[in-house]
VMD Tcl script that draws the C-alpha trace (Angstrom):
set ca {
  {-11.52 -7.76 7.68}
  {-10.33 -4.71 9.68}
  {-6.74 -5.46 9.94}
  {-4.43 -7.48 7.89}
  {-1.21 -8.82 9.11}
  {2.18 -8.01 7.09}
  {4.11 -11.18 6.24}
  {7.75 -10.79 6.86}
  {9.91 -11.66 3.91}
  {11.81 -13.85 3.26}
  {9.60 -16.11 5.05}
  {7.09 -18.83 4.37}
  {4.52 -18.27 1.52}
  {1.77 -16.02 2.80}
  {-1.74 -17.64 3.18}
  {-4.20 -15.95 1.05}
  {-7.85 -17.26 1.31}
  {-9.25 -14.10 0.09}
  {-6.70 -13.46 -2.49}
  {-4.96 -10.51 -0.62}
  {-1.69 -10.48 1.07}
  {1.06 -8.09 2.02}
  {4.66 -8.67 2.52}
  {7.07 -6.46 4.25}
  {11.03 -6.45 4.44}
  {13.92 -4.62 5.75}
  {15.31 -2.98 2.53}
  {17.84 -0.44 1.33}
  {17.38 3.15 2.49}
  {18.15 3.87 -1.15}
  {14.87 4.19 -3.09}
  {16.00 2.61 -6.23}
  {17.59 -0.26 -4.51}
  {14.67 -0.79 -2.22}
  {12.32 -0.70 -5.32}
  {14.26 -3.51 -6.96}
  {14.52 -5.51 -3.67}
  {10.67 -5.30 -2.93}
  {9.81 -6.09 -6.54}
  {12.12 -9.26 -6.31}
  {10.38 -10.21 -3.06}
  {6.99 -9.91 -4.68}
  {8.09 -12.13 -7.54}
  {9.36 -14.83 -4.97}
  {6.40 -14.62 -2.70}
  {3.69 -14.69 -5.46}
  {5.65 -17.60 -7.15}
  {5.38 -19.54 -3.89}
  {1.58 -18.73 -3.54}
  {1.02 -19.75 -7.33}
  {3.42 -22.54 -7.42}
  {5.24 -21.00 -10.33}
  {8.97 -20.09 -10.90}
  {9.82 -16.46 -9.96}
  {11.13 -15.76 -13.43}
  {7.37 -16.48 -14.89}
  {6.19 -13.45 -12.80}
  {6.74 -9.81 -14.07}
  {5.48 -6.45 -13.15}
  {3.98 -4.20 -15.67}
  {3.98 -0.44 -14.91}
  {2.19 2.16 -17.06}
  {2.17 5.67 -16.21}
  {-1.37 6.71 -14.69}
  {-2.29 3.19 -13.97}
  {-1.52 0.98 -10.93}
  {1.20 -1.78 -11.51}
  {-0.11 -5.20 -12.65}
  {1.41 -8.81 -12.43}
  {2.06 -10.48 -15.61}
  {2.51 -14.18 -15.82}
  {4.97 -15.53 -18.35}
  {4.66 -12.09 -20.13}
  {1.01 -12.33 -20.43}
  {-0.59 -8.99 -19.14}
  {-4.17 -10.19 -19.35}
  {-4.36 -11.37 -15.75}
  {-6.18 -9.24 -13.10}
  {-3.47 -9.61 -10.40}
  {-2.96 -6.39 -8.75}
  {0.21 -5.19 -7.01}
  {1.19 -1.88 -5.12}
  {4.37 -0.99 -3.24}
  {5.49 1.54 -0.52}
  {8.76 2.41 1.04}
  {9.54 4.31 4.33}
  {13.29 4.50 5.26}
  {14.71 1.00 5.37}
  {11.37 -0.82 5.23}
  {9.28 -1.68 2.16}
  {5.91 -3.23 1.50}
  {4.40 -5.06 -1.57}
  {0.64 -5.65 -1.51}
  {-0.99 -8.31 -3.88}
  {-4.59 -8.76 -4.89}
  {-5.04 -12.06 -6.89}
  {-8.48 -10.59 -8.06}
  {-7.88 -6.94 -9.02}
  {-6.47 -3.55 -8.24}
  {-4.67 -2.81 -4.75}
  {-3.03 0.18 -3.27}
  {-0.68 0.27 -0.31}
  {0.85 3.18 1.50}
  {3.21 3.34 4.49}
  {4.25 6.24 6.65}
  {6.39 6.87 9.69}
  {4.42 8.60 12.52}
  {5.91 11.98 13.07}
  {4.86 15.49 14.04}
  {4.12 17.75 11.16}
  {4.25 21.37 11.80}
  {1.89 22.36 9.09}
  {-0.38 19.55 9.53}
  {-3.59 21.70 9.26}
  {-2.87 22.98 5.87}
  {-1.82 19.54 4.61}
  {-5.12 18.03 5.91}
  {-7.18 20.76 4.58}
  {-5.53 20.64 1.05}
  {-5.12 16.74 0.76}
  {-7.38 15.03 3.02}
  {-10.63 16.85 2.90}
  {-13.10 18.74 5.27}
  {-14.24 15.68 7.25}
  {-10.79 14.47 8.09}
  {-9.44 17.89 8.85}
  {-12.32 18.44 11.31}
  {-11.73 14.99 12.89}
  {-7.97 15.85 13.34}
  {-8.89 19.27 14.95}
  {-10.75 17.22 17.54}
  {-8.07 14.72 18.20}
  {-5.84 15.20 21.21}
  {-2.52 16.95 20.43}
  {-0.41 13.81 21.52}
  {-2.59 11.53 19.38}
  {-2.55 13.80 16.25}
  {0.55 12.55 14.54}
  {-0.55 8.96 14.63}
  {-4.05 9.99 13.48}
  {-2.59 12.09 10.58}
  {-0.37 9.17 9.45}
  {-3.49 6.79 9.49}
  {-5.57 9.28 7.47}
  {-2.72 10.12 4.94}
  {-1.88 6.27 4.39}
  {-5.70 5.57 3.82}
  {-5.91 8.34 1.26}
  {-2.59 7.35 -0.56}
  {-3.52 3.72 -0.63}
  {-7.00 4.73 -2.26}
  {-5.16 6.96 -4.71}
  {-2.63 4.25 -5.72}
  {-5.37 1.77 -6.23}
  {-7.09 3.78 -8.66}
  {-4.11 4.97 -10.50}
  {-4.46 8.45 -9.34}
  {-1.49 10.90 -8.49}
  {-1.58 12.93 -5.32}
  {-3.58 16.04 -5.74}
  {-5.53 18.45 -3.77}
  {-8.81 17.05 -2.23}
  {-11.40 15.56 -4.37}
  {-14.19 13.34 -3.39}
  {-13.65 9.86 -1.73}
  {-12.54 6.91 -3.78}
  {-14.87 4.03 -3.61}
  {-13.64 0.52 -2.33}
  {-12.43 -0.93 0.88}
  {-9.56 0.33 3.07}
  {-7.86 -2.18 5.42}
  {-5.34 -1.18 8.20}
  {-2.05 -3.15 8.16}
  {-0.57 -4.75 11.28}
  {2.99 -3.64 10.51}
  {5.71 -5.33 12.69}
  {7.92 -2.19 12.94}
  {7.17 0.25 15.62}
  {6.33 3.91 14.47}
  {5.05 2.82 11.03}
  {1.44 3.08 9.95}
  {0.00 1.63 6.75}
  {-3.21 0.69 4.84}
  {-4.29 -1.20 1.66}
  {-7.19 -0.12 -0.45}
  {-9.03 -2.50 -2.97}
  {-11.38 -1.25 -5.50}
  {-15.00 -1.73 -5.57}
  {-16.66 -4.58 -7.87}
  {-17.22 -1.89 -10.61}
  {-13.36 -1.25 -10.98}
}
mol new
graphics top color blue
foreach p $ca { graphics top sphere $p radius 0.5 }
foreach p [lrange $ca 0 end-1] q [lrange $ca 1 end] { graphics top cylinder $p $q radius 0.2 }
display resetview
């Protein structure tokens, strides 16, 4: 799978043959409100997929670890979830079989893109961005940034200066909002 559609929420329950789905919604521009709105949307959509009442689904957050879904307060399940917000749009990604990370970014010109790429995206990505046409660079940078952030979120790592690549699989999101780019990342079988 190279591209995954984002299911608009509210809407019908997402179809998930591989256990992975992403919902997107217009949300409050205020981060705290958007956070509550997308978490409630995750509960509702996952409840529809699993055939459970929404109040049976919780979200456990521990600093330094990706968020996890709990079912009726039982945290032993391996359902992973991740969240991203950009202005008035929010995403929730769900992996019924393990960890997942999601990131979202508006395509924009960043004047100090070279130092950002060098410090956070690594030498290979920095070199590729240097070879990218000037008009295409903001889009390429947003793609590289969201790939990296999704991988970091999946592994429970905070943003830091460049370190080695993170194992797993990254998938581009088909976001129905012009000017936004996003990716999900799922861990490899060892995680």
